[in-house]
C-alpha positions as CSV (number, residue, x, y, z in Angstrom):
1,M,-15.2,-1.5,4.5
2,P,-17.7,1.0,5.8
3,A,-16.4,4.4,7.0
4,P,-17.0,5.1,10.7
5,N,-19.0,8.2,9.9
6,L,-19.9,10.6,7.0
7,E,-17.3,13.1,8.1
8,T,-14.5,10.6,7.6
9,L,-16.0,9.3,4.3
10,F,-16.1,12.8,2.8
11,D,-12.7,13.9,4.0
12,F,-11.2,13.2,0.6
13,E,-8.0,15.2,1.3
14,T,-7.0,13.4,4.5
15,N,-7.7,9.9,3.2
16,I,-6.1,10.4,-0.3
17,E,-3.0,12.2,1.0
18,S,-2.4,9.7,3.8
19,A,-2.6,6.8,1.4
20,A,-0.1,8.6,-0.9
21,K,2.3,9.3,1.9
22,T,2.4,5.5,2.6
23,F,3.1,4.3,-0.9
24,L,5.4,7.1,-1.8
25,E,7.5,6.5,1.3
26,T,8.1,3.0,0.0
27,A,8.6,4.0,-3.6
28,T,11.1,6.8,-2.9
29,G,13.0,5.3,0.0
30,L,12.6,8.5,2.0
31,S,11.7,8.4,5.7
32,A,8.1,9.1,6.8
33,S,9.4,12.3,8.3
34,S,10.2,13.6,4.8
35,L,6.6,13.3,3.4
36,Y,3.9,15.8,4.3
37,A,0.2,16.1,3.6
38,S,-1.3,19.5,2.9
39,L,-2.3,20.3,6.6
40,D,0.7,18.7,8.3
41,Q,2.6,20.9,10.7
42,D,6.3,20.1,10.6
43,D,9.9,21.3,10.7
44,F,11.3,22.2,7.3
45,I,13.2,19.0,6.4
46,L,15.0,18.5,3.1
47,P,14.7,16.6,0.9
48,R,10.9,16.5,1.3
49,I,7.8,15.6,-0.7
50,G,4.6,17.6,-0.3
51,I,1.3,15.9,-1.1
52,S,-2.0,17.6,-1.7
53,Y,-5.4,16.8,-3.2
54,E,-7.6,19.6,-4.5
55,D,-11.3,18.6,-4.9
56,G,-12.8,19.8,-8.2
57,G,-16.4,18.8,-7.5
58,A,-18.9,16.1,-8.2
59,V,-19.3,14.3,-11.5
60,D,-22.7,13.7,-13.1
61,P,-24.7,11.6,-13.0
62,F,-25.6,11.2,-9.3
63,D,-26.1,7.7,-7.8
64,T,-28.9,6.0,-6.0
65,R,-28.1,5.7,-2.3
66,G,-30.7,4.0,-0.1
67,S,-34.1,5.7,-0.7
68,G,-32.5,8.8,-2.2
69,V,-29.7,10.0,-4.5
70,E,-26.2,11.2,-3.7
71,Y,-23.1,12.2,-5.7
72,L,-20.5,9.4,-5.2
73,K,-18.1,10.3,-8.0
74,Y,-15.7,13.3,-7.7
75,E,-12.8,14.7,-9.7
76,G,-9.8,16.6,-8.5
77,T,-6.1,17.5,-8.9
78,F,-3.5,15.6,-7.1
79,N,-0.1,17.4,-6.6
80,I,3.2,15.9,-5.5
81,T,5.9,18.5,-4.8
82,V,9.6,17.4,-4.6
83,I,11.8,19.9,-2.8
84,T,15.6,19.5,-2.4
85,D,18.4,21.7,-1.3
86,A,19.8,23.4,-4.4
87,S,23.0,24.5,-2.6
88,L,24.3,20.9,-2.3
89,D,26.6,19.5,-4.9
90,N,24.5,16.4,-5.6
91,T,21.1,18.2,-5.7
92,A,20.6,17.8,-9.5
93,S,21.1,14.0,-9.5
94,N,19.2,13.5,-6.2
95,H,16.3,15.7,-7.2
96,R,15.9,13.9,-10.6
97,L,16.1,10.5,-8.9
98,I,13.3,11.3,-6.4
99,R,11.2,12.9,-9.2
100,G,11.6,9.8,-11.3
101,K,10.7,7.5,-8.5
102,V,7.5,9.5,-7.8
103,R,6.5,9.3,-11.5
104,S,7.2,5.6,-11.5
105,A,5.1,5.1,-8.3
106,M,2.2,6.9,-10.0
107,L,2.1,4.7,-13.1
108,L,-1.3,3.2,-13.8
109,Q,0.0,-0.3,-13.4
110,A,2.0,0.5,-10.2
111,D,1.0,-0.6,-6.7
112,N,-0.1,2.8,-5.5
113,W,-3.8,3.3,-4.4
114,T,-4.4,-0.5,-4.2
115,T,-1.3,-1.2,-2.1
116,I,-2.1,-3.6,0.8
117,L,0.0,-3.0,3.9
118,D,1.6,-6.1,5.4
119,A,-0.2,-5.4,8.7
120,N,-3.6,-5.4,6.8
121,V,-3.1,-8.7,5.0
122,S,-5.8,-11.2,5.9
123,G,-4.8,-14.0,3.5
124,F,-2.7,-15.2,0.6
125,T,-2.3,-18.0,-1.9
126,I,0.6,-20.4,-1.9
127,T,1.7,-21.9,-5.2
128,N,4.3,-24.4,-6.2
129,P,4.6,-27.2,-3.6
130,T,3.3,-30.6,-4.8
131,D,2.9,-32.2,-1.4
132,S,-0.8,-32.6,-0.4
133,G,-2.5,-29.8,1.3
134,T,0.3,-27.1,1.2
135,A,-0.7,-25.2,-1.9
136,G,-3.9,-23.1,-1.9
137,V,-5.6,-20.1,-0.3
138,Y,-4.8,-19.4,3.3
139,A,-6.8,-17.2,5.7
140,E,-5.6,-15.4,8.9
141,S,-6.4,-17.4,12.0
142,G,-5.2,-16.1,15.3
143,T,-1.6,-15.9,16.3
144,F,1.3,-18.3,17.0
145,G,4.7,-17.5,18.3
146,G,3.7,-13.8,18.7
147,K,2.9,-13.3,15.0
148,K,-0.1,-13.8,12.7
149,Q,-1.0,-17.4,11.8
150,F,-2.6,-18.4,8.5
151,V,-4.5,-21.6,8.0
152,L,-5.7,-23.8,5.1
153,G,-7.3,-27.0,6.4
154,D,-4.6,-28.9,8.3
155,S,-1.9,-26.7,6.9
156,K,-0.7,-23.8,9.0
157,V,1.8,-21.1,8.2
158,R,3.2,-19.9,11.5
159,Y,6.2,-18.4,13.2
160,D,7.8,-21.2,15.4
161,T,10.6,-20.2,17.7
162,D,13.1,-18.7,15.3
163,R,11.7,-18.9,11.8
164,W,8.5,-19.2,9.6
165,K,7.3,-22.7,9.0
166,I,4.5,-24.5,7.1
167,Y,3.1,-27.1,9.6
168,N,0.6,-29.9,8.9
169,A,-1.6,-30.8,11.9
170,N,-2.8,-34.0,10.3
171,T,0.7,-35.5,9.9
172,D,2.1,-33.5,12.9
173,D,5.2,-32.4,11.0
174,D,6.8,-29.3,9.5
175,R,6.5,-29.5,5.7
176,W,8.7,-26.4,4.9
177,Q,10.8,-23.9,6.8
178,A,12.4,-20.6,6.0
179,S,15.9,-19.5,6.9
180,L,16.5,-18.2,10.5
181,G,14.9,-14.8,10.8
182,S,12.5,-12.5,12.7
183,E,10.4,-11.3,9.8
184,D,6.9,-10.3,10.8
185,Y,5.2,-11.9,7.8
186,P,6.0,-15.2,6.0
187,W,6.0,-13.6,2.5
188,N,9.0,-11.6,3.6
189,A,10.9,-14.6,4.7
190,S,13.5,-16.2,2.4
191,G,15.4,-19.5,2.0
192,W,12.4,-21.8,2.1
193,T,13.5,-25.5,2.1
194,A,11.7,-28.8,2.5
195,V,11.6,-30.6,5.8
196,Q,9.0,-33.3,5.0
197,G,7.6,-31.4,2.0
198,T,8.1,-32.3,-1.6
199,G,8.3,-30.3,-4.8
200,S,9.4,-26.7,-5.3
201,A,9.7,-24.1,-2.5
202,P,6.4,-22.2,-1.7
203,L,5.6,-19.0,-3.5
204,F,3.3,-16.4,-1.7
205,S,1.0,-14.4,-4.0
206,L,-2.4,-12.7,-4.2
207,L,-2.2,-11.1,-0.8
208,T,-5.7,-10.0,0.3
209,G,-6.7,-7.4,2.8
210,T,-7.5,-3.7,3.3
211,S,-5.7,-1.3,0.9
212,V,-4.1,2.0,1.9
213,L,-7.1,3.7,0.4
214,P,-10.1,1.8,2.0
215,Y,-13.1,3.9,1.0
216,Y,-12.5,4.9,-2.6
217,D,-11.5,3.7,-6.0
218,I,-9.3,5.9,-8.2
219,N,-11.2,5.4,-11.5
220,Y,-9.0,7.7,-13.6
221,M,-5.5,9.1,-13.3
222,R,-3.8,11.2,-15.9
223,P,-0.4,13.0,-15.7
224,M,-1.0,16.7,-16.3
225,G,2.6,17.9,-16.3
226,T,5.4,19.1,-14.2
227,T,6.6,22.6,-13.2
228,Y,10.1,23.2,-12.0
229,E,11.7,26.2,-10.3
230,V,14.7,27.2,-8.2
231,D,13.7,29.5,-5.3
232,G,16.8,30.6,-3.5
233,N,18.4,27.4,-2.3
234,L,15.4,25.3,-3.0
235,A,14.9,23.2,-6.1
236,I,11.2,22.5,-6.6
237,S,9.3,20.2,-8.9
238,T,5.5,19.9,-8.8
239,I,4.0,16.9,-10.6
240,S,0.3,17.1,-11.1
241,Y,-2.3,14.5,-11.9
242,Q,-6.0,14.6,-12.7
243,I,-7.8,11.9,-10.8
244,N,-11.4,10.7,-10.5
245,V,-12.5,9.4,-7.1
246,G,-15.4,7.0,-6.6
247,I,-16.9,6.2,-3.2
248,R,-17.2,2.4,-2.9
249,D,-20.6,0.9,-2.2
250,D,-19.3,-0.9,0.9
251,A,-17.7,2.3,2.3
252,W,-21.1,4.0,2.9
253,V,-21.8,4.5,6.6
254,S,-24.1,1.6,7.7
């Protein structure tokens, strides 16, 4: 995904911090109003998570870019600061819980920098059903019922009136349907049962689309340690990571 301009591409701080706000909101269960990037202006809300990326410079060797060379690999320090109200009775347990959730979200095998937002999903794979044409790779294709529609040949995953369904245009019937619900996306629907379909209920996997960090790969991430302090009524833990950021080939401004 190409960046709109070089200013956006090289604004590491904004892009990295914005991505982290998104996946840490999900991981911690805190509201978006409790997570702040380094230059955000806000009211002082507790508990809160402060997020900052400090660029440490380019990494040799440089890379070939077009007819010349550029540095496309950078290293830096990524800090996550958990702040809670130390005057409250449950601060110790709440602070530790949030801190643990942050560390869990930053594991190498966690869905952090590669998280794909539901709204950015452009396709998926359905496994399990044995009826012809239902299993396979679906791609986004317009809308139906006011929500995204996904198509594989004659098979269509679409929102029809009051629930998600898998419809077959060739046989003109619904193969599978989910329970009544208003979910925006079929992989969030539950209670899939057969209408004319056969076999096991469909499983949605391998969602494809734009990740929360569209221009970079995080090639290296190492926990560097945690500092803890109590400042007046504030309990503060700062968790630091060394990260290496690589600009993707397809992110270069066209």
